[in-house]
NUNU-808421 format. One record per residue (C-alpha): residue in three letters; x, y, z. Coordinates in nm, 3 decimals, always signed. Example, Ala and Ser with C-alpha at 12.3 -4.5 7.8 and 13.67 -1.06 7.14 Angstrom:
BEGIN
<finu residuo="ALA" east="+1.230" north="-0.450" up="+0.780"/>
<finu residuo="SER" east="+1.367" north="-0.106" up="+0.714"/>
//
This chain:
BEGIN
<finu residuo="MET" east="+11.709" north="-13.585" up="-6.707"/>
<finu residuo="THR" east="+11.681" north="-13.957" up="-6.633"/>
<finu residuo="VAL" east="+11.361" north="-13.995" up="-6.833"/>
<finu residuo="GLY" east="+11.515" north="-13.816" up="-7.131"/>
<finu residuo="ILE" east="+11.820" north="-14.043" up="-7.125"/>
<finu residuo="ILE" east="+11.602" north="-14.354" up="-7.108"/>
<finu residuo="VAL" east="+11.390" north="-14.232" up="-7.399"/>
<finu residuo="ALA" east="+11.701" north="-14.161" up="-7.608"/>
<finu residuo="VAL" east="+11.841" north="-14.509" up="-7.531"/>
<finu residuo="VAL" east="+11.509" north="-14.664" up="-7.635"/>
<finu residuo="GLY" east="+11.527" north="-14.468" up="-7.962"/>
<finu residuo="SER" east="+11.884" north="-14.578" up="-8.025"/>
<finu residuo="VAL" east="+11.800" north="-14.945" up="-7.969"/>
<finu residuo="ALA" east="+11.483" north="-14.916" up="-8.180"/>
<finu residuo="PHE" east="+11.675" north="-14.769" up="-8.476"/>
<finu residuo="ALA" east="+11.942" north="-15.038" up="-8.450"/>
<finu residuo="LEU" east="+11.696" north="-15.326" up="-8.428"/>
<finu residuo="ALA" east="+11.496" north="-15.180" up="-8.717"/>
<finu residuo="ALA" east="+11.809" north="-15.167" up="-8.934"/>
<finu residuo="VAL" east="+11.897" north="-15.529" up="-8.860"/>
<finu residuo="LEU" east="+11.542" north="-15.653" up="-8.925"/>
<finu residuo="GLN" east="+11.514" north="-15.461" up="-9.253"/>
<finu residuo="SER" east="+11.851" north="-15.596" up="-9.355"/>
<finu residuo="MET" east="+11.721" north="-15.945" up="-9.285"/>
<finu residuo="ALA" east="+11.414" north="-15.879" up="-9.501"/>
<finu residuo="ALA" east="+11.630" north="-15.766" up="-9.793"/>
<finu residuo="ALA" east="+11.859" north="-16.067" up="-9.754"/>
<finu residuo="TRP" east="+11.558" north="-16.302" up="-9.747"/>
<finu residuo="HIS" east="+11.421" north="-16.148" up="-10.065"/>
<finu residuo="ALA" east="+11.759" north="-16.179" up="-10.239"/>
<finu residuo="ARG" east="+11.778" north="-16.544" up="-10.129"/>
<finu residuo="ASP" east="+11.422" north="-16.622" up="-10.246"/>
<finu residuo="ASN" east="+11.490" north="-16.449" up="-10.575"/>
<finu residuo="ALA" east="+11.809" north="-16.650" up="-10.630"/>
<finu residuo="ILE" east="+11.625" north="-16.975" up="-10.554"/>
<finu residuo="ALA" east="+11.347" north="-16.884" up="-10.797"/>
<finu residuo="ALA" east="+11.602" north="-16.807" up="-11.068"/>
<finu residuo="ALA" east="+11.783" north="-17.139" up="-11.009"/>
<finu residuo="GLU" east="+11.456" north="-17.330" up="-11.033"/>
<finu residuo="GLY" east="+11.350" north="-17.148" up="-11.348"/>
<finu residuo="ARG" east="+11.056" north="-16.975" up="-11.180"/>
<finu residuo="LYS" east="+10.959" north="-16.612" up="-11.233"/>
<finu residuo="CYS" east="+11.194" north="-16.378" up="-11.050"/>
<finu residuo="ASP" east="+11.321" north="-16.021" up="-11.049"/>
<finu residuo="THR" east="+11.598" north="-15.980" up="-11.305"/>
<finu residuo="LYS" east="+11.622" north="-15.601" up="-11.323"/>
<finu residuo="PRO" east="+11.942" north="-15.452" up="-11.178"/>
<finu residuo="HIS" east="+11.750" north="-15.147" up="-11.056"/>
<finu residuo="PRO" east="+11.466" north="-15.112" up="-10.805"/>
<finu residuo="SER" east="+11.120" north="-15.224" up="-10.910"/>
<finu residuo="LEU" east="+10.790" north="-15.162" up="-10.738"/>
<finu residuo="ARG" east="+10.718" north="-15.532" up="-10.735"/>
<finu residuo="SER" east="+11.043" north="-15.634" up="-10.566"/>
<finu residuo="THR" east="+11.021" north="-15.353" up="-10.313"/>
<finu residuo="LEU" east="+10.664" north="-15.447" up="-10.217"/>
<finu residuo="ARG" east="+10.767" north="-15.811" up="-10.175"/>
<finu residuo="THR" east="+11.043" north="-15.707" up="-9.937"/>
<finu residuo="MET" east="+10.812" north="-15.473" up="-9.746"/>
<finu residuo="MET" east="+10.557" north="-15.752" up="-9.689"/>
<finu residuo="LYS" east="+10.805" north="-15.968" up="-9.499"/>
<finu residuo="TRP" east="+10.750" north="-15.961" up="-9.123"/>
<finu residuo="PRO" east="+11.103" north="-15.840" up="-9.031"/>
<finu residuo="PHE" east="+11.056" north="-15.534" up="-9.250"/>
<finu residuo="LEU" east="+10.714" north="-15.453" up="-9.101"/>
<finu residuo="ILE" east="+10.844" north="-15.482" up="-8.746"/>
<finu residuo="GLY" east="+11.149" north="-15.277" up="-8.845"/>
<finu residuo="LEU" east="+10.928" north="-15.004" up="-8.987"/>
<finu residuo="ALA" east="+10.733" north="-14.988" up="-8.662"/>
<finu residuo="LEU" east="+11.061" north="-14.964" up="-8.470"/>
<finu residuo="ASP" east="+11.177" north="-14.681" up="-8.698"/>
<finu residuo="ILE" east="+10.865" north="-14.489" up="-8.596"/>
<finu residuo="VAL" east="+10.946" north="-14.558" up="-8.230"/>
<finu residuo="GLY" east="+11.300" north="-14.433" up="-8.291"/>
<finu residuo="PHE" east="+11.186" north="-14.110" up="-8.454"/>
<finu residuo="ALA" east="+10.935" north="-14.050" up="-8.173"/>
<finu residuo="ALA" east="+11.206" north="-14.109" up="-7.912"/>
<finu residuo="THR" east="+11.436" north="-13.866" up="-8.092"/>
<finu residuo="ILE" east="+11.167" north="-13.598" up="-8.080"/>
<finu residuo="VAL" east="+11.082" north="-13.651" up="-7.714"/>
<finu residuo="SER" east="+11.442" north="-13.680" up="-7.591"/>
<finu residuo="ALA" east="+11.534" north="-13.356" up="-7.769"/>
<finu residuo="LYS" east="+11.276" north="-13.185" up="-7.547"/>
<finu residuo="LEU" east="+11.397" north="-13.341" up="-7.223"/>
<finu residuo="ILE" east="+11.778" north="-13.331" up="-7.231"/>
<finu residuo="PRO" east="+12.052" north="-13.121" up="-7.395"/>
<finu residuo="LEU" east="+12.089" north="-13.191" up="-7.767"/>
<finu residuo="PHE" east="+12.458" north="-13.278" up="-7.738"/>
<finu residuo="LEU" east="+12.354" north="-13.566" up="-7.509"/>
<finu residuo="SER" east="+12.037" north="-13.683" up="-7.684"/>
<finu residuo="GLN" east="+12.192" north="-13.685" up="-8.031"/>
<finu residuo="SER" east="+12.507" north="-13.861" up="-7.910"/>
<finu residuo="ILE" east="+12.294" north="-14.138" up="-7.760"/>
<finu residuo="ILE" east="+12.087" north="-14.167" up="-8.078"/>
<finu residuo="ALA" east="+12.404" north="-14.180" up="-8.290"/>
<finu residuo="ALA" east="+12.534" north="-14.461" up="-8.067"/>
<finu residuo="ARG" east="+12.278" north="-14.685" up="-8.239"/>
<finu residuo="LEU" east="+12.568" north="-14.798" up="-8.459"/>
<finu residuo="VAL" east="+12.721" north="-14.965" up="-8.153"/>
<finu residuo="VAL" east="+12.392" north="-15.143" up="-8.086"/>
<finu residuo="THR" east="+12.364" north="-15.228" up="-8.457"/>
<finu residuo="ALA" east="+12.704" north="-15.398" up="-8.451"/>
<finu residuo="LEU" east="+12.611" north="-15.602" up="-8.142"/>
<finu residuo="LEU" east="+12.273" north="-15.704" up="-8.286"/>
<finu residuo="ALA" east="+12.437" north="-15.795" up="-8.618"/>
<finu residuo="MET" east="+12.671" north="-16.026" up="-8.429"/>
<finu residuo="VAL" east="+12.381" north="-16.198" up="-8.249"/>
<finu residuo="MET" east="+12.109" north="-16.200" up="-8.516"/>
<finu residuo="LEU" east="+12.307" north="-16.210" up="-8.840"/>
<finu residuo="HIS" east="+12.606" north="-16.403" up="-8.705"/>
<finu residuo="LEU" east="+12.856" north="-16.143" up="-8.824"/>
<finu residuo="ALA" east="+13.195" north="-16.126" up="-8.653"/>
<finu residuo="LEU" east="+13.318" north="-15.815" up="-8.474"/>
<finu residuo="ARG" east="+13.686" north="-15.724" up="-8.469"/>
<finu residuo="MET" east="+13.873" north="-15.620" up="-8.155"/>
<finu residuo="ARG" east="+13.870" north="-15.262" up="-8.284"/>
<finu residuo="ASP" east="+13.489" north="-15.271" up="-8.294"/>
<finu residuo="TRP" east="+13.471" north="-15.392" up="-7.933"/>
<finu residuo="ILE" east="+13.714" north="-15.126" up="-7.814"/>
<finu residuo="ALA" east="+13.538" north="-14.845" up="-8.003"/>
<finu residuo="GLY" east="+13.198" north="-14.955" up="-7.877"/>
<finu residuo="THR" east="+13.321" north="-14.966" up="-7.517"/>
<finu residuo="VAL" east="+13.479" north="-14.622" up="-7.552"/>
<finu residuo="VAL" east="+13.154" north="-14.477" up="-7.690"/>
<finu residuo="ILE" east="+12.955" north="-14.615" up="-7.396"/>
<finu residuo="ILE" east="+13.203" north="-14.472" up="-7.144"/>
<finu residuo="ALA" east="+13.192" north="-14.136" up="-7.324"/>
<finu residuo="LEU" east="+12.811" north="-14.135" up="-7.309"/>
<finu residuo="VAL" east="+12.822" north="-14.198" up="-6.934"/>
<finu residuo="VAL" east="+13.055" north="-13.899" up="-6.891"/>
<finu residuo="LEU" east="+12.824" north="-13.688" up="-7.110"/>
<finu residuo="ALA" east="+12.525" north="-13.787" up="-6.897"/>
<finu residuo="ILE" east="+12.711" north="-13.689" up="-6.580"/>
<finu residuo="GLY" east="+12.838" north="-13.360" up="-6.721"/>
<finu residuo="ALA" east="+12.514" north="-13.251" up="-6.889"/>
<finu residuo="GLY" east="+12.325" north="-12.968" up="-6.725"/>
<finu residuo="SER" east="+11.966" north="-12.869" up="-6.793"/>
<finu residuo="GLU" east="+11.814" north="-12.846" up="-7.139"/>
<finu residuo="GLY" east="+11.771" north="-12.496" up="-7.275"/>
<finu residuo="HIS" east="+11.441" north="-12.312" up="-7.298"/>
<finu residuo="VAL" east="+11.538" north="-12.036" up="-7.542"/>
<finu residuo="ASN" east="+11.266" north="-12.043" up="-7.807"/>
<finu residuo="ASP" east="+11.248" north="-11.734" up="-8.027"/>
<finu residuo="ASP" east="+10.993" north="-11.715" up="-8.309"/>
<finu residuo="TRP" east="+11.258" north="-11.685" up="-8.579"/>
<finu residuo="MET" east="+11.399" north="-12.026" up="-8.484"/>
<finu residuo="HIS" east="+11.081" north="-12.201" up="-8.601"/>
<finu residuo="TRP" east="+11.105" north="-12.057" up="-8.951"/>
<finu residuo="ALA" east="+11.482" north="-12.105" up="-8.951"/>
<finu residuo="THR" east="+11.434" north="-12.483" up="-8.918"/>
<finu residuo="VAL" east="+11.206" north="-12.477" up="-9.224"/>
<finu residuo="VAL" east="+11.456" north="-12.280" up="-9.432"/>
<finu residuo="ALA" east="+11.749" north="-12.492" up="-9.314"/>
<finu residuo="SER" east="+11.576" north="-12.822" up="-9.392"/>
<finu residuo="VAL" east="+11.480" north="-12.715" up="-9.744"/>
<finu residuo="LEU" east="+11.823" north="-12.569" up="-9.822"/>
<finu residuo="LEU" east="+12.004" north="-12.875" up="-9.690"/>
<finu residuo="PHE" east="+11.786" north="-13.111" up="-9.891"/>
<finu residuo="VAL" east="+11.839" north="-12.911" up="-10.210"/>
<finu residuo="LEU" east="+12.212" north="-12.900" up="-10.136"/>
<finu residuo="GLY" east="+12.216" north="-13.277" up="-10.097"/>
<finu residuo="LEU" east="+12.038" north="-13.329" up="-10.430"/>
<finu residuo="VAL" east="+12.272" north="-13.090" up="-10.610"/>
<finu residuo="LEU" east="+12.585" north="-13.245" up="-10.463"/>
<finu residuo="MET" east="+12.471" north="-13.592" up="-10.568"/>
<finu residuo="ARG" east="+12.453" north="-13.472" up="-10.927"/>
<finu residuo="VAL" east="+12.769" north="-13.263" up="-10.952"/>
<finu residuo="LEU" east="+13.017" north="-13.461" up="-10.743"/>
<finu residuo="HIS" east="+13.222" north="-13.736" up="-10.903"/>
<finu residuo="SER" east="+13.385" north="-13.869" up="-10.586"/>
<finu residuo="HIS" east="+13.309" north="-13.899" up="-10.215"/>
<finu residuo="ILE" east="+12.937" north="-13.883" up="-10.297"/>
<finu residuo="ALA" east="+12.837" north="-14.122" up="-10.019"/>
<finu residuo="SER" east="+13.029" north="-13.935" up="-9.748"/>
<finu residuo="ILE" east="+12.907" north="-13.590" up="-9.850"/>
<finu residuo="THR" east="+12.547" north="-13.704" up="-9.890"/>
<finu residuo="GLY" east="+12.568" north="-13.887" up="-9.558"/>
<finu residuo="LEU" east="+12.694" north="-13.568" up="-9.393"/>
<finu residuo="VAL" east="+12.402" north="-13.367" up="-9.533"/>
<finu residuo="ALA" east="+12.160" north="-13.639" up="-9.422"/>
<finu residuo="GLY" east="+12.307" north="-13.621" up="-9.072"/>
<finu residuo="ALA" east="+12.270" north="-13.243" up="-9.072"/>
<finu residuo="LEU" east="+11.902" north="-13.287" up="-9.166"/>
<finu residuo="PHE" east="+11.854" north="-13.521" up="-8.872"/>
<finu residuo="GLY" east="+12.020" north="-13.252" up="-8.663"/>
<finu residuo="VAL" east="+11.768" north="-12.997" up="-8.788"/>
<finu residuo="MET" east="+11.496" north="-13.244" up="-8.696"/>
<finu residuo="ALA" east="+11.627" north="-13.250" up="-8.338"/>
<finu residuo="VAL" east="+11.638" north="-12.869" up="-8.323"/>
<finu residuo="ALA" east="+11.285" north="-12.846" up="-8.463"/>
<finu residuo="SER" east="+11.171" north="-13.096" up="-8.199"/>
<finu residuo="ARG" east="+11.315" north="-12.876" up="-7.926"/>
<finu residuo="VAL" east="+11.147" north="-12.553" up="-8.039"/>
<finu residuo="LEU" east="+10.816" north="-12.712" up="-8.144"/>
<finu residuo="HIS" east="+10.514" north="-12.569" up="-7.961"/>
<finu residuo="GLY" east="+10.233" north="-12.793" up="-7.843"/>
<finu residuo="LEU" east="+10.440" north="-13.102" up="-7.768"/>
<finu residuo="THR" east="+10.480" north="-13.066" up="-7.391"/>
<finu residuo="PRO" east="+10.211" north="-13.010" up="-7.274"/>
<finu residuo="PHE" east="+10.032" north="-13.156" up="-7.574"/>
<finu residuo="ASP" east="+9.824" north="-12.909" up="-7.772"/>
<finu residuo="LEU" east="+9.735" north="-13.025" up="-8.123"/>
<finu residuo="GLY" east="+9.600" north="-12.690" up="-8.234"/>
<finu residuo="GLN" east="+9.918" north="-12.510" up="-8.136"/>
<finu residuo="MET" east="+10.134" north="-12.782" up="-8.287"/>
<finu residuo="VAL" east="+9.979" north="-12.787" up="-8.636"/>
<finu residuo="THR" east="+10.017" north="-12.410" up="-8.669"/>
<finu residuo="ASP" east="+10.387" north="-12.420" up="-8.582"/>
<finu residuo="PRO" east="+10.626" north="-12.415" up="-8.883"/>
<finu residuo="ALA" east="+10.869" north="-12.628" up="-8.678"/>
<finu residuo="LEU" east="+10.631" north="-12.925" up="-8.706"/>
<finu residuo="TYR" east="+10.663" north="-12.927" up="-9.085"/>
<finu residuo="ALA" east="+11.037" north="-12.870" up="-9.064"/>
<finu residuo="LEU" east="+11.056" north="-13.169" up="-8.830"/>
<finu residuo="ALA" east="+10.863" north="-13.394" up="-9.069"/>
<finu residuo="PHE" east="+11.043" north="-13.274" up="-9.382"/>
<finu residuo="SER" east="+11.393" north="-13.292" up="-9.236"/>
<finu residuo="GLY" east="+11.330" north="-13.641" up="-9.098"/>
<finu residuo="LEU" east="+11.196" north="-13.780" up="-9.425"/>
<finu residuo="SER" east="+11.448" north="-13.603" up="-9.649"/>
<finu residuo="GLY" east="+11.736" north="-13.705" up="-9.423"/>
<finu residuo="PHE" east="+11.618" north="-14.066" up="-9.435"/>
<finu residuo="TYR" east="+11.596" north="-14.047" up="-9.816"/>
<finu residuo="LEU" east="+11.941" north="-13.893" up="-9.863"/>
<finu residuo="PHE" east="+12.106" north="-14.142" up="-9.630"/>
<finu residuo="THR" east="+11.942" north="-14.434" up="-9.809"/>
<finu residuo="VAL" east="+12.065" north="-14.297" up="-10.141"/>
<finu residuo="ALA" east="+12.413" north="-14.241" up="-9.993"/>
<finu residuo="LEU" east="+12.429" north="-14.610" up="-9.903"/>
<finu residuo="GLN" east="+12.359" north="-14.693" up="-10.267"/>
<finu residuo="THR" east="+12.615" north="-14.459" up="-10.421"/>
<finu residuo="GLY" east="+12.944" north="-14.545" up="-10.259"/>
<finu residuo="SER" east="+13.114" north="-14.642" up="-9.936"/>
<finu residuo="VAL" east="+12.863" north="-14.756" up="-9.677"/>
<finu residuo="ASN" east="+13.117" north="-14.695" up="-9.402"/>
<finu residuo="GLY" east="+13.190" north="-14.344" up="-9.529"/>
<finu residuo="ALA" east="+12.819" north="-14.257" up="-9.541"/>
<finu residuo="ALA" east="+12.759" north="-14.390" up="-9.189"/>
<finu residuo="ALA" east="+13.061" north="-14.207" up="-9.048"/>
<finu residuo="ALA" east="+12.955" north="-13.879" up="-9.205"/>
<finu residuo="LEU" east="+12.602" north="-13.928" up="-9.072"/>
<finu residuo="VAL" east="+12.736" north="-13.954" up="-8.717"/>
<finu residuo="VAL" east="+12.921" north="-13.623" up="-8.753"/>
<finu residuo="GLY" east="+12.626" north="-13.442" up="-8.908"/>
<finu residuo="GLU" east="+12.363" north="-13.554" up="-8.660"/>
<finu residuo="THR" east="+12.572" north="-13.484" up="-8.347"/>
<finu residuo="VAL" east="+12.802" north="-13.187" up="-8.401"/>
<finu residuo="LEU" east="+12.549" north="-12.949" up="-8.564"/>
<finu residuo="PRO" east="+12.260" north="-12.988" up="-8.317"/>
<finu residuo="GLY" east="+12.500" north="-13.012" up="-8.023"/>
<finu residuo="ALA" east="+12.654" north="-12.676" up="-8.112"/>
<finu residuo="ILE" east="+12.317" north="-12.512" up="-8.180"/>
<finu residuo="GLY" east="+12.181" north="-12.642" up="-7.851"/>
<finu residuo="ILE" east="+12.461" north="-12.476" up="-7.654"/>
<finu residuo="LEU" east="+12.502" north="-12.157" up="-7.859"/>
<finu residuo="LEU" east="+12.139" north="-12.074" up="-7.938"/>
<finu residuo="LEU" east="+11.896" north="-12.285" up="-7.737"/>
<finu residuo="GLY" east="+12.049" north="-12.253" up="-7.391"/>
<finu residuo="ASP" east="+12.167" north="-12.609" up="-7.325"/>
<finu residuo="THR" east="+12.406" north="-12.614" up="-7.032"/>
<finu residuo="ILE" east="+12.696" north="-12.815" up="-6.889"/>
<finu residuo="ARG" east="+12.744" north="-12.866" up="-6.516"/>
<finu residuo="ASP" east="+12.997" north="-12.644" up="-6.341"/>
<finu residuo="GLY" east="+13.345" north="-12.792" up="-6.357"/>
<finu residuo="TRP" east="+13.248" north="-13.041" up="-6.627"/>
<finu residuo="VAL" east="+13.304" north="-12.832" up="-6.939"/>
<finu residuo="ILE" east="+13.637" north="-12.988" up="-7.036"/>
<finu residuo="PRO" east="+13.544" north="-13.351" up="-6.950"/>
<finu residuo="THR" east="+13.212" north="-13.313" up="-7.132"/>
<finu residuo="GLY" east="+13.379" north="-13.160" up="-7.436"/>
<finu residuo="ILE" east="+13.633" north="-13.441" up="-7.448"/>
<finu residuo="ALA" east="+13.360" north="-13.703" up="-7.399"/>
<finu residuo="PHE" east="+13.154" north="-13.553" up="-7.681"/>
<finu residuo="ALA" east="+13.452" north="-13.561" up="-7.918"/>
<finu residuo="VAL" east="+13.534" north="-13.917" up="-7.813"/>
<finu residuo="ALA" east="+13.172" north="-14.028" up="-7.864"/>
<finu residuo="VAL" east="+13.171" north="-13.883" up="-8.216"/>
<finu residuo="ILE" east="+13.509" north="-14.032" up="-8.307"/>
<finu residuo="GLY" east="+13.412" north="-14.365" up="-8.154"/>
<finu residuo="GLY" east="+13.093" north="-14.363" up="-8.357"/>
<finu residuo="ILE" east="+13.295" north="-14.303" up="-8.672"/>
<finu residuo="VAL" east="+13.522" north="-14.596" up="-8.589"/>
<finu residuo="VAL" east="+13.225" north="-14.824" up="-8.522"/>
<finu residuo="SER" east="+13.071" north="-14.714" up="-8.853"/>
<finu residuo="SER" east="+13.374" north="-14.864" up="-9.029"/>
<finu residuo="SER" east="+13.282" north="-15.209" up="-8.897"/>
<finu residuo="SER" east="+13.202" north="-15.463" up="-9.167"/>
<finu residuo="ALA" east="+12.905" north="-15.573" up="-8.956"/>
<finu residuo="VAL" east="+12.757" north="-15.222" up="-8.963"/>
<finu residuo="ALA" east="+12.828" north="-15.199" up="-9.338"/>
<finu residuo="ALA" east="+12.642" north="-15.525" up="-9.397"/>
<finu residuo="VAL" east="+12.338" north="-15.409" up="-9.200"/>
<finu residuo="GLU" east="+12.326" north="-15.060" up="-9.352"/>
<finu residuo="THR" east="+12.358" north="-15.199" up="-9.705"/>
<finu residuo="GLY" east="+12.083" north="-15.450" up="-9.638"/>
<finu residuo="GLU" east="+11.857" north="-15.184" up="-9.490"/>
<finu residuo="ALA" east="+11.901" north="-14.969" up="-9.801"/>
<finu residuo="ALA" east="+11.825" north="-15.271" up="-10.018"/>
<finu residuo="ALA" east="+11.506" north="-15.325" up="-9.822"/>
<finu residuo="PHE" east="+11.380" north="-14.987" up="-9.938"/>
<finu residuo="HIS" east="+11.534" north="-14.961" up="-10.285"/>
<finu residuo="GLU" east="+11.608" north="-15.327" up="-10.357"/>
<finu residuo="SER" east="+11.922" north="-15.260" up="-10.555"/>
<finu residuo="ARG" east="+12.256" north="-15.434" up="-10.533"/>
<finu residuo="PRO" east="+12.164" north="-15.699" up="-10.273"/>
<finu residuo="PRO" east="+12.489" north="-15.885" up="-10.350"/>
<finu residuo="ARG" east="+12.673" north="-15.611" up="-10.155"/>
<finu residuo="LEU" east="+12.505" north="-15.742" up="-9.839"/>
<finu residuo="GLU" east="+12.647" north="-16.085" up="-9.901"/>
<finu residuo="LYS" east="+12.988" north="-15.941" up="-9.978"/>
<finu residuo="ALA" east="+12.994" north="-15.731" up="-9.666"/>
<finu residuo="SER" east="+12.888" north="-16.031" up="-9.463"/>
<finu residuo="SER" east="+13.168" north="-16.244" up="-9.605"/>
<finu residuo="ASP" east="+13.418" north="-15.968" up="-9.530"/>
<finu residuo="ALA" east="+13.317" north="-15.979" up="-9.167"/>
//
């Protein structure tokens, strides 16, 4: 249990630090581009992403370190899902928004409001209660579950693409929710994946859950990045928290055999709800909005002025 919690915390911190560093890279590119334009030198003038501008952002050292940390975060998500109940591992991973806000304050000099401090403290207390109340991780692993993760990841991704095209409002929130659900599927696929513990490459590559894990992770990352570009950053981040915690948490208990310690059902249930709500509140922080917008700009290099605006709002 302790090892799984530590791994999940490492993943949460890695994701948060990656987001801040990638936001820095996007901000640096926007600054360099503005300086080049002011001096009459060649610069990017297109309002939409270009391969050239994206590559320039990706070559900056904060982005490269952030990308490596993203890989660490995904690896930690996979391992922690094997070691502790999903309602605990995913809640810790989702708490990266609290870490993001703190890092944004230190590294990007963005101010946090009293509400952000209170919400962050409440989330941490809720996670402690979850850790105390969590029982053993489940070991139910039926064959149909492996193929179910494949089907679920494909259907969710298609649903996300369709909703982006047909909706005229709340696009960011809905797409963020679907992205969160895909990350939830990734956690479930990590749990049922054969050949991970103990490691057996031959068994792993023949398991459909491996491909569901990879597809759901990449497609969830894509949809969330798009969600940040299509509307409210705070709404997308809040919806992501709900999708990546509630769905896998419920599946872990109902289908995979995750347990709660005797006498801790009600406190754990309350703590889980508080952790999710606290994460939603933290996601409304202008500091988190600034970082998430900058991270999206690092990959798609569109609308970098929103980073500056979000920063000034803080």
